[in-house]
N, C-alpha and C positions, 0 to 999 in steps of 0.2 A: 431480532436478528434471525434470519433463516439460514439453514445449512443444507446443502444439497450435494450429492455425489452421483455422477452419471458418466457414462462413456462419452467421448467426444471424437470428432473426426479431425485428424491432423491434416496439414496441407498436402503432403504427398499421398496420404491414403485417400483423401477426397478426390484428388485428380485421377486416381486409379479406381475409384468406386469401392474401396476397401475400408471397412469400419475399423478404427483403432481399438485396441483392447485396453488402452490406458484410461482409467477413470479420472475425472476431474473433481476436485473438492471446490466448493464455492460458498462464499458468505455474502449474504445480502445485508448491507449496512445502511442505516438511516443517515442520509447525507448531512442533514442539519445537526444531528448529534455528533457525527464525525468532525464537523467543523468546530463545534464547541470543544471537543476533546483535543484536537490539534492546537487550537488557540491556547488552551490551558497548558498544554505540554510545552509549547513554544515560550509562553510567559515564564515558566519555570526554567527553561534552558537559558533564556536571556537574563534571568535573575541570579544565576550562579556566578560566582567570581571567576574571572578569566584566568587567574593565576599569572604566571610569568609570561610577559610578552615574548613572542618569537619561539615559544616551545612547541613541541609536537602536540602536547595536550591542548594547547590553545588553538592550534590549526585544526585539530580534529573536531573540537567543539564548534568552531566557526563553520566547518564543512557540514556538520550535523544540522546546525541551525539553518543554513542555506537550503539543504536538502528538504527539511520538513516545511520550510516556508514555501518551497516550490510545490510540495504535495498539497499544502493548505490552499494555495492559489488555484490549483487544478480542481480540488474538491469544491471550492467556492464557485468555480465556473460551472459546476453542475446545477447550480441554483437550487440546492436543497433536495435534489432528486436522490433516490437510493443509489448506492454505489455497490457494485459487485466485485469482490476480490476472488480471484481464481488461482488455483495451483494444481499441478498434476499430482494426483494422489499417490502415496507410496504403495508399492506392491508388497503384499505379505510374504 
């Protein structure tokens, strides 16, 4: 996994030709390994008891499963290519 931090250009700044001062944190993830991790995590989520039907806890678990299933489908669509996760770095 590679980690990088560098300034980026936000949309407004680019249109004005001004470089943003906000750094970006980035992780380069192995797509195939990410698929394996997501599959294992979903297997564990599916294996947990649901609890009482109709409760908020059950609804939350179903929501989480659906969310991570969508993420897994997207990552699988990259066909094992590396995946880059980015976020705006926190300022000191």
